[in-house]
C-alpha positions as CSV (number, residue, x, y, z in Angstrom):
1,M,0.0,0.0,0.0
2,S,2.9,2.4,0.5
3,E,3.3,2.5,-3.3
4,V,-0.2,3.8,-3.6
5,F,-0.3,6.3,-0.7
6,G,3.4,7.2,-0.4
7,F,3.5,6.1,3.2
8,D,3.1,3.0,5.3
9,V,-0.6,2.9,6.1
10,S,-0.1,0.3,8.8
11,Q,2.2,2.7,10.6
12,D,0.2,5.9,10.0
13,T,-3.5,5.2,9.7
14,S,-4.4,8.8,10.6
15,R,-3.1,10.0,7.2
16,L,-5.7,7.8,5.4
17,K,-8.4,10.2,6.5
18,N,-7.1,12.6,3.8
19,F,-8.1,10.0,1.1
20,M,-11.7,9.5,2.3
21,L,-14.3,10.4,-0.2
22,T,-16.4,12.1,2.4
23,K,-13.5,14.4,3.3
24,N,-13.0,15.5,-0.3
25,I,-16.5,16.0,-1.6
26,T,-18.4,19.2,-1.2
27,A,-21.8,20.5,-2.3
28,D,-20.3,21.8,-5.6
29,Y,-19.4,18.2,-6.6
30,P,-20.8,17.4,-10.0
31,P,-24.0,15.3,-10.3
32,T,-23.1,11.7,-9.7
33,L,-24.6,8.4,-11.0
34,I,-23.6,5.3,-9.0
35,V,-24.2,2.1,-10.9
36,Q,-24.0,-0.9,-8.6
37,A,-24.7,-4.6,-8.7
38,K,-26.8,-5.8,-5.8
39,N,-24.4,-8.8,-5.4
40,D,-21.1,-6.8,-5.6
41,R,-18.5,-8.8,-3.7
42,L,-16.1,-5.8,-3.2
43,V,-18.5,-3.0,-2.0
44,P,-21.5,-4.1,0.0
45,L,-24.8,-2.6,-1.0
46,P,-25.4,-0.9,2.4
47,Q,-22.1,1.0,2.0
48,V,-23.1,2.2,-1.5
49,E,-26.5,3.3,-0.2
50,Q,-24.9,5.2,2.6
51,F,-22.6,7.0,0.2
52,D,-25.5,7.9,-2.0
53,N,-27.4,9.3,1.0
54,Y,-24.3,11.2,2.0
55,L,-24.0,12.8,-1.4
56,K,-27.7,13.8,-1.3
57,G,-27.3,15.0,2.3
58,I,-24.7,17.6,1.4
59,G,-26.6,18.7,-1.7
60,V,-25.0,16.8,-4.5
61,K,-27.4,15.5,-7.2
62,S,-26.9,11.8,-6.9
63,E,-28.7,8.8,-8.4
64,L,-28.1,5.2,-7.4
65,Y,-29.0,2.7,-10.1
66,L,-29.0,-1.0,-9.0
67,V,-28.7,-4.0,-11.3
68,E,-29.3,-7.6,-10.2
69,N,-25.9,-9.1,-11.2
70,G,-22.5,-7.9,-12.4
71,H,-19.0,-6.9,-11.5
72,S,-16.8,-4.2,-13.0
73,I,-17.2,-3.8,-16.8
74,Q,-19.6,-6.7,-16.8
75,L,-22.0,-4.6,-14.9
76,I,-22.7,-2.5,-18.0
77,R,-22.0,-5.1,-20.7
78,D,-24.4,-7.6,-19.1
79,N,-27.1,-5.1,-18.2
80,P,-28.2,-3.0,-21.2
81,D,-30.6,-1.1,-19.1
82,A,-27.6,0.2,-17.1
83,L,-26.1,1.6,-20.2
84,E,-29.3,3.3,-21.1
85,K,-29.4,4.8,-17.6
86,I,-25.9,6.2,-18.0
87,V,-26.7,7.8,-21.3
88,S,-29.9,9.2,-19.9
89,F,-28.1,10.6,-16.9
90,L,-25.4,12.2,-19.1
91,D,-28.0,13.7,-21.4
92,K,-29.8,15.2,-18.4
93,Y,-26.8,16.9,-16.8
94,L,-24.5,17.7,-19.8
95,K,-27.0,19.7,-21.8
């Protein structure tokens, strides 16, 4: 991990706080679409829902779109509705 952060995280956990999303996002953050699989093995759904609620709570326009199955790029490739949601979201906020 020191290659990523530039310091030994096991020795200096307090410095990790600087990398927390919630410490670096403010109300002027751009609209955010979160596309998440309900069965994601890396990020549990309650954690994603909490992050979406956090964004909305500080005034960021945020949408959470859930799909039944998928991981990483599969998420979009195997769920054509997710791609449509992404295009719709971009159309809504980039005009």
